[in-house]
C-alpha positions in Angstrom: 104.2 84.5 98.6 101.5 81.9 98.2 102.7 78.5 96.9 99.9 78.2 94.4 100.8 79.2 90.9 99.0 82.2 89.7 96.7 81.9 86.7 98.6 84.2 84.2 95.6 84.4 81.9 93.5 85.8 84.7 96.3 88.3 85.6 96.5 89.5 82.0 92.7 89.9 81.8 92.8 92.3 84.8 95.5 94.5 83.2 94.2 97.8 81.7 96.5 97.4 78.8 94.7 94.2 77.7 91.1 95.1 78.5 88.8 94.0 75.7 90.8 91.0 74.5 88.8 87.8 74.2 89.6 84.8 76.4 91.2 83.0 73.5 93.4 86.1 72.8 94.4 86.3 76.4 95.2 82.6 76.6 97.4 83.0 73.5 99.3 85.8 75.1 99.6 84.0 78.4 101.4 81.1 76.6 104.1 83.7 75.8 104.2 84.9 79.4 106.5 83.7 82.2 106.3 84.1 85.9 109.0 85.9 88.0 109.2 86.1 91.8 111.0 88.9 93.7 111.4 89.1 97.5 110.9 92.2 99.6 113.6 94.7 98.8 114.8 92.9 95.7 115.3 95.0 92.5 113.3 94.1 89.5 115.6 96.2 87.3 117.9 99.2 87.7 118.1 102.5 85.8 120.2 102.2 82.7 119.8 98.5 82.4 118.6 97.2 79.0 114.9 96.5 78.8 114.1 93.1 77.5 110.4 92.8 78.3 107.2 94.0 79.9 106.6 93.6 83.6 102.9 93.2 84.8 102.4 93.0 88.5 100.4 89.9 89.5 100.9 90.2 93.3 102.5 92.7 95.6 103.6 96.3 95.2 106.6 97.8 93.3 108.2 101.2 93.9 109.6 103.0 90.9 112.4 105.5 91.7 115.3 107.6 90.5 118.6 107.8 92.5 121.0 110.7 92.7 124.8 110.3 92.7 124.6 111.0 96.4 122.2 108.2 97.1 119.0 110.1 97.5 115.9 108.7 96.0 112.9 110.3 94.4 109.9 108.0 94.2 108.0 108.3 90.9 105.2 105.8 91.5 104.1 102.9 93.6 102.4 100.3 91.4 100.2 97.4 92.5 98.5 94.3 91.0 97.2 94.6 87.5 99.5 97.5 86.6 102.3 97.3 84.1 105.8 98.8 84.7 108.1 100.8 82.5 106.2 100.2 79.2 108.1 102.9 77.1 111.5 101.1 76.7 109.7 98.0 75.5 108.9 100.1 72.4 111.7 102.6 72.0 114.5 100.1 72.6 116.2 102.2 75.2 117.2 101.2 78.7 115.0 101.5 81.8 114.7 105.2 82.7 114.3 104.4 86.5 114.8 101.6 88.9 112.1 99.3 90.4 112.1 97.5 93.8 109.7 95.1 95.4 108.0 96.7 98.4 106.8 93.3 99.6 106.9 89.8 98.0 106.1 90.4 94.3 105.0 88.1 91.5 105.5 89.4 87.9 103.9 88.3 84.7 106.7 88.8 82.2 106.4 89.1 78.4 109.5 89.5 76.3 110.0 92.6 74.3 109.9 90.8 71.0 106.7 88.8 71.9 104.9 91.9 73.1 105.8 93.9 70.1 104.6 91.1 67.8 101.4 90.9 69.7 100.8 94.6 69.4 101.3 94.4 65.6 98.5 91.8 65.5 96.3 93.7 68.0 96.8 97.5 67.4 94.2 98.3 70.1 96.8 97.1 72.7 99.4 99.6 71.4 96.8 102.4 71.7 96.2 101.4 75.3 99.9 101.5 75.9 100.0 105.1 74.6 97.1 105.9 77.0 99.0 104.5 80.0 102.3 106.1 79.0 100.4 109.4 78.6 98.9 109.1 82.1 102.4 108.4 83.5 103.8 111.5 81.7 101.1 113.7 83.2 101.9 112.3 86.7 105.6 113.0 86.2 104.8 116.6 85.2 102.8 116.9 88.4 105.8 115.7 90.4 108.1 118.2 88.7 105.6 121.0 89.4 105.4 120.0 93.1 109.2 119.8 93.5 109.7 123.1 91.7 107.0 125.3 93.0 106.0 124.0 96.5 107.9 123.8 99.8 108.5 120.6 101.8 105.9 121.8 104.4 103.3 122.2 101.7 103.9 118.8 100.2 103.8 117.2 103.6 100.5 118.8 104.6 99.0 117.9 101.2 100.1 114.3 101.7 98.7 114.2 105.2 95.3 115.6 104.1 95.1 113.0 101.3 95.8 110.2 103.7 93.3 111.6 106.2 90.7 111.5 103.5 91.5 108.1 102.1 92.7 106.2 105.1 91.5 108.1 108.2 88.9 107.1 110.7 87.2 109.3 113.3 88.4 108.7 116.8 88.0 110.5 120.2 91.1 112.6 119.5 90.5 113.3 115.8 91.1 111.7 112.5 93.5 108.7 113.0 95.6 106.9 110.3 98.9 105.3 109.9 101.6 106.5 107.5 101.9 103.8 104.8 105.7 103.9 105.1 108.6 105.1 107.3 109.6 108.8 107.5 112.5 107.9 105.1 110.1 106.4 102.5 107.8 109.4 102.9 110.8 111.7 102.4 111.7 109.8 99.2 108.2 110.3 97.9 108.2 114.0 98.7 111.6 114.7 97.3 113.4 115.6 100.6 115.3 114.0 103.5 114.0 112.1 106.5 115.2 114.8 109.0 113.0 117.5 107.4 109.9 115.2 107.4 110.4 114.5 111.1 111.1 118.2 111.9 108.0 119.3 110.0 105.8 116.7 111.7 107.0 117.8 115.1 106.3 121.5 114.1 102.8 120.6 113.1 102.4 118.8 116.4 103.7 121.8 118.3 101.1 124.0 116.5 98.4 121.7 117.9 97.3 120.4 114.5 98.6 116.8 114.8 99.6 114.1 117.3 102.5 112.0 116.0 103.7 108.7 117.4 106.2 107.2 114.9 103.9 106.3 111.9 100.7 106.8 113.8 99.1 110.2 113.1 96.1 111.9 114.6 94.8 115.0 112.8 93.3 117.1 115.7 92.3 120.0 113.5 91.6 119.1 109.9 90.1 122.5 109.1 93.2 124.2 110.5 95.5 122.0 108.5 93.5 122.8 105.3 93.6 126.5 106.1 97.4 126.4 106.7 97.9 124.7 103.3 95.7 127.4 101.6 97.8 130.2 103.2 101.0 128.6 102.1 100.0 128.3 98.5 
């Protein structure tokens, strides 16, 4: 984490929830905002814990997840700078519906529940933007439920690989090269499965001549074949 103190007013101004507020309004809100620092792997909050305020990410990335009684995780989202986290319990008074952990060193702009609610009463447009953000999150969660309910692990993995090839891949002599953004365990958490099945399916795709796999390094040797395989599975 950089030693310089972040300009909280600038952070708030880049947050979609607060787009449209004047510099004076942002400065007023920043006076009610505090700064929190979390190290890599540190929990911001846990599922079931009372929600006392709004977290806005100033620096770093945060993973939002649910845990089963057996210790398995399902990743719901990975949020980065400018995004707010778990807005709903700030308004409904309930506990956090999921847990959040710092993927790397994270700085949070924190506004207490009472201060944010009071601010929304004075600025109804902010409350409307909260509804828009919460609505978008709900749609994303419905998508996750559909994927887990109606697709196989193989389908979800191929879809994730194709998305990464498009967004992160670069053409090389052997094919489209990219690096998985996380370990096989983390990828398993995101796809709703276990690490062993991710590794097994990657090796299967490699045996079929579609990929080359070296730990997190992936080379897609036949992008059209990978797309066709996904179409045949759906």
